[in-house]
LORO-692200 format. One line per 8 residues: number of its first residue (from 1); their letters; for each residue z, y negated, x of C-alpha. Coordinates in nm, 2 decimals. Layout:
% LORO-692200
NUM> A> Z,Y,X ~ ...
END
This chain:
% LORO-692200
1> MTSLELAK> -0.45,-2.01,-0.57 ~ -0.79,-1.95,-0.71 ~ -1.01,-1.65,-0.60 ~ -1.23,-1.90,-0.42 ~ -0.96,-2.06,-0.23 ~ -0.83,-1.74,-0.13 ~ -1.18,-1.64,-0.02 ~ -1.20,-1.97,0.19
9> KAAAFLDN> -0.86,-1.90,0.34 ~ -0.97,-1.56,0.45 ~ -1.29,-1.70,0.60 ~ -1.11,-1.96,0.78 ~ -0.87,-1.69,0.93 ~ -1.17,-1.49,1.04 ~ -1.34,-1.78,1.22 ~ -1.02,-1.85,1.39
17> KKAERVHV> -1.01,-1.50,1.51 ~ -1.37,-1.52,1.67 ~ -1.54,-1.34,1.41 ~ -1.94,-1.44,1.39 ~ -2.15,-1.55,1.11 ~ -1.86,-1.58,0.84 ~ -2.00,-1.63,0.48 ~ -1.84,-1.64,0.14
25> IEIENISS> -2.08,-1.48,-0.13 ~ -2.00,-1.53,-0.51 ~ -2.03,-1.19,-0.69 ~ -1.83,-1.26,-1.01 ~ -2.13,-1.24,-1.23 ~ -2.25,-0.90,-1.11 ~ -1.95,-0.71,-1.03 ~ -1.58,-0.66,-1.17
33> LADYFVIC> -1.45,-0.52,-0.83 ~ -1.42,-0.88,-0.70 ~ -1.51,-1.25,-0.76 ~ -1.62,-1.31,-0.39 ~ -1.72,-1.13,-0.07 ~ -1.62,-1.25,0.26 ~ -1.84,-1.12,0.52 ~ -1.88,-1.15,0.90
41> TATSTTQV> -2.01,-0.99,1.22 ~ -1.83,-0.88,1.53 ~ -1.90,-0.74,1.86 ~ -1.78,-0.39,1.81 ~ -1.65,-0.15,1.54 ~ -1.32,-0.18,1.69 ~ -1.32,-0.55,1.64 ~ -1.44,-0.53,1.29
49> KALADECE> -1.14,-0.29,1.21 ~ -0.89,-0.52,1.38 ~ -1.02,-0.83,1.20 ~ -1.01,-0.64,0.85 ~ -0.66,-0.51,0.92 ~ -0.52,-0.84,1.04 ~ -0.70,-1.04,0.76 ~ -0.52,-0.80,0.49
57> KVMKEHGE> -0.19,-0.82,0.66 ~ -0.20,-1.21,0.68 ~ -0.29,-1.23,0.31 ~ 0.00,-0.98,0.21 ~ 0.25,-1.18,0.43 ~ 0.15,-1.49,0.26 ~ 0.17,-1.33,-0.09 ~ -0.20,-1.42,-0.15
65> LMNNTVVT> -0.30,-1.06,-0.28 ~ -0.22,-1.18,-0.62 ~ -0.17,-0.91,-0.89 ~ -0.24,-0.63,-0.64 ~ -0.08,-0.42,-0.94 ~ -0.19,-0.12,-1.15 ~ -0.01,-0.10,-1.49 ~ 0.09,0.26,-1.56
73> TVMSNFGL> 0.32,0.42,-1.82 ~ 0.65,0.61,-1.75 ~ 0.44,0.94,-1.80 ~ 0.19,0.89,-1.51 ~ 0.19,1.13,-1.25 ~ 0.42,1.12,-0.95 ~ 0.13,1.19,-0.72 ~ -0.05,0.88,-0.84
81> YKAFDEQG> 0.25,0.66,-0.72 ~ 0.26,0.85,-0.39 ~ -0.09,0.74,-0.35 ~ -0.04,0.39,-0.45 ~ 0.25,0.37,-0.18 ~ 0.01,0.51,0.09 ~ -0.27,0.26,0.01 ~ -0.02,-0.03,-0.03
89> IGYAKTAV> -0.09,-0.09,-0.40 ~ 0.16,-0.22,-0.63 ~ 0.22,-0.07,-0.97 ~ 0.43,-0.12,-1.28 ~ 0.56,0.12,-1.55 ~ 0.57,0.06,-1.92 ~ 0.66,0.25,-2.22 ~ 0.42,0.52,-2.34
97> GDKYVYEY> 0.12,0.36,-2.53 ~ -0.19,0.15,-2.44 ~ -0.05,-0.14,-2.63 ~ 0.24,-0.17,-2.40 ~ 0.00,-0.13,-2.10 ~ -0.21,-0.42,-2.23 ~ 0.10,-0.63,-2.32 ~ 0.21,-0.62,-1.95
105> MAKNGCRI> -0.13,-0.68,-1.82 ~ -0.19,-0.99,-2.04 ~ 0.16,-1.12,-1.94 ~ 0.12,-1.06,-1.59 ~ -0.25,-1.13,-1.51 ~ -0.33,-0.78,-1.41 ~ -0.69,-0.64,-1.41 ~ -0.65,-0.26,-1.45
113> GGEQSGHI> -0.40,-0.04,-1.64 ~ -0.40,0.28,-1.84 ~ -0.24,0.61,-1.97 ~ -0.23,0.97,-1.82 ~ -0.43,1.04,-2.12 ~ -0.73,0.87,-1.99 ~ -0.72,0.53,-2.18 ~ -0.80,0.30,-1.90
121> IFSKYAST> -0.81,-0.08,-1.97 ~ -1.01,-0.34,-1.77 ~ -0.87,-0.66,-1.90 ~ -1.17,-0.87,-1.78 ~ -1.37,-0.70,-2.04 ~ -1.15,-0.53,-2.31 ~ -0.80,-0.51,-2.45 ~ -0.81,-0.14,-2.52
129> GDGILTSL> -0.92,0.18,-2.34 ~ -1.29,0.24,-2.32 ~ -1.42,0.57,-2.19 ~ -1.79,0.45,-2.14 ~ -1.66,0.15,-1.94 ~ -1.46,0.36,-1.73 ~ -1.73,0.59,-1.65 ~ -1.94,0.29,-1.56
137> KMMEVMLA> -1.69,0.15,-1.33 ~ -1.64,0.49,-1.16 ~ -2.00,0.51,-1.10 ~ -2.00,0.15,-0.97 ~ -1.74,0.24,-0.70 ~ -1.92,0.57,-0.61 ~ -2.24,0.36,-0.55 ~ -2.06,0.10,-0.36
145> KKKPMSEL> -1.87,0.34,-0.13 ~ -2.17,0.59,-0.13 ~ -1.93,0.87,-0.18 ~ -1.88,1.14,-0.46 ~ -1.58,1.12,-0.69 ~ -1.45,1.44,-0.52 ~ -1.43,1.27,-0.18 ~ -1.29,0.92,-0.32
153> AAPLKIYP> -1.01,1.12,-0.51 ~ -0.94,1.35,-0.23 ~ -0.63,1.16,-0.11 ~ -0.48,1.20,-0.47 ~ -0.24,1.50,-0.50 ~ -0.16,1.55,-0.86 ~ 0.20,1.70,-0.89 ~ 0.27,2.00,-1.12
161> QVLENVRV> 0.44,1.88,-1.43 ~ 0.65,2.06,-1.69 ~ 0.72,1.89,-2.00 ~ 0.95,2.04,-2.29 ~ 1.02,1.89,-2.62 ~ 1.36,1.97,-2.77 ~ 1.42,1.92,-3.14 ~ 1.77,1.78,-3.18
169> TDKKAAQN> 2.00,1.66,-3.46 ~ 2.04,1.31,-3.29 ~ 1.81,1.18,-3.02 ~ 2.02,0.89,-2.89 ~ 2.36,1.09,-2.89 ~ 2.17,1.36,-2.70 ~ 2.01,1.15,-2.44 ~ 2.32,0.94,-2.38
177> DPAVQEAV> 2.57,1.24,-2.36 ~ 2.76,1.22,-2.03 ~ 2.71,1.60,-1.96 ~ 2.34,1.55,-2.01 ~ 2.31,1.24,-1.79 ~ 2.51,1.43,-1.53 ~ 2.26,1.72,-1.53 ~ 1.97,1.46,-1.51
185> SKVAEALG> 2.15,1.27,-1.22 ~ 2.20,1.60,-1.03 ~ 1.83,1.70,-1.07 ~ 1.70,1.36,-0.96 ~ 1.93,1.39,-0.65 ~ 1.80,1.73,-0.56 ~ 1.45,1.62,-0.59 ~ 1.49,1.31,-0.40
193> DTGRILVR> 1.15,1.16,-0.31 ~ 0.96,1.50,-0.35 ~ 0.96,1.49,-0.73 ~ 1.11,1.30,-1.04 ~ 1.27,1.39,-1.38 ~ 1.22,1.17,-1.70 ~ 1.42,1.23,-2.02 ~ 1.33,1.02,-2.31
201> ESGTEPVV> 1.33,1.03,-2.69 ~ 1.02,1.05,-2.90 ~ 0.95,0.74,-3.10 ~ 0.80,0.92,-3.40 ~ 1.01,1.25,-3.42 ~ 1.35,1.40,-3.37 ~ 1.27,1.52,-3.03 ~ 1.40,1.46,-2.68
209> RVMVEAPD> 1.14,1.52,-2.41 ~ 1.24,1.66,-2.06 ~ 0.98,1.62,-1.81 ~ 1.00,1.73,-1.43 ~ 0.73,1.67,-1.15 ~ 0.78,1.85,-0.83 ~ 0.57,2.02,-0.55 ~ 0.55,2.35,-0.75
217> HNTCQKYV> 0.57,2.47,-1.10 ~ 0.86,2.70,-1.05 ~ 1.07,2.40,-0.93 ~ 0.97,2.20,-1.22 ~ 1.05,2.48,-1.47 ~ 1.39,2.54,-1.31 ~ 1.51,2.18,-1.34 ~ 1.37,2.14,-1.69
225> DEVVNVIC> 1.58,2.44,-1.80 ~ 1.88,2.31,-1.65 ~ 1.87,2.01,-1.86 ~ 1.75,2.16,-2.17 ~ 2.03,2.41,-2.14 ~ 2.29,2.15,-2.14 ~ 2.13,1.97,-2.43 ~ 2.17,2.31,-2.62
233> EKGYKA> 2.51,2.39,-2.49 ~ 2.64,2.05,-2.62 ~ 2.52,2.14,-2.97 ~ 2.25,1.90,-3.01 ~ 1.94,2.14,-3.07 ~ 1.82,2.13,-3.42
END
């Protein structure tokens, strides 16, 4: 389904729900946020909200909010995923590196993706991260919403993160060791949905990276130390 067909479907739904003066406006050439606006009027603020909520619900139920996905890497902050879940935004995780982010975007038709480092890709305009473009897009949203970035970003809680690089004699052996995997599983179970642990090998040096995100720094450090100690006890530390 094209974006125009989707906009017309939304307009038809609103018309059936007694919305007034329903119009579809093309904005593809003046904004990257959307291809079309569907606007209408209603008799009260309550009706406007109800129409918007029901329209979004119907689109999601029919799978018409295509590519409602932000592409991230495995190193993106846990708080970001929490915020996505609260807003009903889908996400994908790739290996670290903007080339992997773009590969996923190109394959799946996603519009936005990036890394924690700040490399944000807008696939409609570029295949790599662009700081100037990202700044312009942020300002575009601020102007459209008439809100400062501090207010727009307020719902996002960035979780504390502790990352320790352990130089080892054998990356794969260290990561796949049953005792190390058991330690990682215990940490994951203890954290539950309040944080996460990620253990991965470096692609460029003999290092295993142990990263934990949790509600507070002390918890992060505690669980990182537990896993690192097991790696060392098993004799993998170089």
